[in-house]
C-alpha positions in Angstrom: 0.0 0.0 0.0 2.9 2.4 0.8 4.1 2.1 -2.8 0.6 3.0 -4.1 0.2 5.9 -1.8 3.7 7.2 -2.7 2.8 7.0 -6.4 -0.5 8.8 -5.9 1.3 11.6 -4.0 3.9 11.9 -6.8 1.3 11.9 -9.6 -0.8 14.5 -7.7 2.3 16.5 -7.0 1.6 16.7 -3.2 4.8 18.4 -1.8 6.2 18.8 1.6 5.2 22.5 1.3 1.6 21.5 0.6 1.6 19.2 3.6 2.9 22.0 5.8 0.3 24.4 4.5 -2.4 21.8 5.1 -1.2 21.4 8.7 -1.1 25.1 9.1 -4.7 25.4 8.0 -6.0 22.7 10.4 -7.4 25.2 12.9 -9.3 27.1 10.2 -10.5 23.9 8.7 -11.8 22.7 12.1 -13.6 26.0 12.6 -15.1 26.2 9.0 -15.9 22.5 8.5 -19.4 22.7 10.1 -20.4 25.4 7.6 -19.1 23.4 4.7 -20.9 20.3 6.0 -24.2 22.2 6.4 -24.0 23.6 2.9 -23.1 20.2 1.5 -26.0 18.4 2.9 -28.4 21.2 2.2 -27.3 20.9 -1.4 -27.7 17.1 -1.5 -31.1 17.1 0.0 -32.4 19.1 -2.9 -32.2 15.9 -5.0 -34.9 13.4 -4.0 -32.9 10.2 -4.8 -29.9 11.4 -2.8 -32.2 12.7 0.1 -33.7 9.2 0.2 -30.2 7.6 0.6 -29.3 10.2 3.3 -32.5 9.6 5.3 -32.8 5.8 4.6 -32.5 5.2 8.3 -33.0 7.3 11.4 -29.9 9.3 12.4 -28.0 8.5 9.3 -27.7 12.1 8.1 -26.3 13.2 11.4 -23.7 10.4 11.4 -22.8 11.3 7.9 -22.4 15.0 8.8 -20.0 13.9 11.5 -18.0 11.7 9.1 -17.8 14.5 6.5 -16.6 17.0 9.2 -14.0 14.5 10.4 -12.9 13.9 6.8 -12.4 17.6 6.1 -10.3 18.0 9.3 -8.1 15.0 8.5 -7.2 16.6 5.1 -4.8 18.5 7.3 -3.2 15.4 8.8 0.6 15.4 8.5 0.8 11.7 7.7 -0.4 10.6 4.3 0.7 7.0 4.4 -0.8 3.6 4.7 -3.3 4.4 7.4 -4.5 7.5 5.5 -4.9 5.4 2.4 -6.8 2.7 4.3 -9.2 5.3 5.8 -9.9 6.9 2.4 -10.4 3.5 0.8 -12.9 2.5 3.5 -14.8 5.7 2.7 -15.0 4.8 -1.0 -16.0 1.2 -0.1 -18.8 2.4 2.1 -20.1 4.5 -0.8 -20.0 1.4 -2.9 -21.9 -0.6 -0.3 -24.8 1.9 -0.1 -25.1 2.0 -3.9 -23.8 5.6 -4.4 -22.6 5.8 -8.0 -19.1 7.2 -8.6 -20.4 10.3 -10.4 -22.0 11.4 -7.2 -18.6 11.0 -5.4 -16.9 13.1 -8.0 -19.6 15.8 -7.9 -19.5 15.8 -4.1 -15.7 16.3 -4.2 -16.1 19.2 -6.6 -18.6 20.8 -4.2 -16.3 20.3 -1.2 -13.3 21.6 -3.2 -15.1 24.8 -4.3 -16.5 25.5 -0.8 -13.2 24.7 0.9 -11.3 27.0 -1.4 -13.9 29.8 -0.7 -14.6 29.4 3.0 -11.2 28.2 4.2 -8.7 30.0 1.9 -10.3 32.9 0.2 -12.1 34.2 3.3 -9.6 33.2 5.9 -6.4 33.9 4.0 -7.4 36.6 1.7 -4.2 38.7 2.1 -1.9 35.8 2.6 0.9 35.7 -0.1 0.5 31.9 0.0 -3.2 32.0 -0.8 -2.8 30.3 -4.1 -0.5 27.7 -2.7 -3.0 26.9 0.0 -5.7 26.4 -2.6 -3.4 24.2 -4.6 -2.5 22.1 -1.5 -6.3 21.6 -0.8 -6.9 20.6 -4.4 -4.0 18.1 -4.4 -5.0 16.4 -1.2 -8.7 16.2 -2.4 -7.5 14.8 -5.7 -5.6 12.1 -3.8 -8.6 11.3 -1.7 -10.9 11.1 -4.8 -8.3 8.8 -6.5 -8.3 6.4 -3.5 -12.1 6.4 -3.1 -12.6 5.7 -6.8 -10.1 2.8 -6.6 -12.6 1.1 -4.2 -15.2 1.3 -7.0 -12.8 -0.3 -9.5 -11.9 -3.0 -7.1 -15.5 -3.8 -6.4 -16.4 -4.0 -10.1 -13.4 -6.2 -10.8 -14.4 -8.5 -8.0 -17.9 -8.7 -9.3 -16.6 -9.6 -12.8 -14.3 -12.2 -11.4 -17.1 -13.8 -9.4 -19.5 -13.9 -12.4 -16.9 -15.2 -14.9 -14.9 -17.4 -12.6 -11.7 -15.8 -13.9 -8.7 -15.6 -11.6 -7.3 -12.1 -10.9 -4.1 -13.2 -12.6 -6.0 -14.1 -15.8 -7.9 -10.9 -15.7 -4.7 -8.8 -15.2 -3.0 -10.7 -18.1 -6.0 -10.1 -20.4 -6.1 -6.4 -19.5 -2.4 -5.9 -20.0 -2.7 -7.4 -23.5 -5.2 -4.7 -24.4 -2.7 -1.9 -24.0 
């Protein structure tokens, strides 16, 4: 897993400076996260099919709000290694389990990205000479998270395919490598 996470960080260009800026923003993220969460769920509840998922069981939406707030705060974690990858992968896996299509995860990340940039950086660091670098750091870590979450969708679909066809993973990988 460490190799995968290192590769994702390299591809996403997450630098030590980005990580330092994220850590520096942690207090502001903690303070502004409830506002982003409220905007996010108010937005989702405008769509009946998403509202139905959010309210499928009593207390679910409140639990989800807590999870989203925690996710936002942990964007500022200093360690982006195996444990970080595993947590993000579990988030994606949970989305798969409840039947949330990947397009909604991508749209949700776009919403969070836009509101984090505005509420965390543009309003809190308006005069900061590192304002653009802060936005870039948030974008990069959110890209990493989205990448990991979407990997859980790919893995789920491959597992379904292997189950239905009876193919081994090795055979599948060999077939796929022959397509390139």
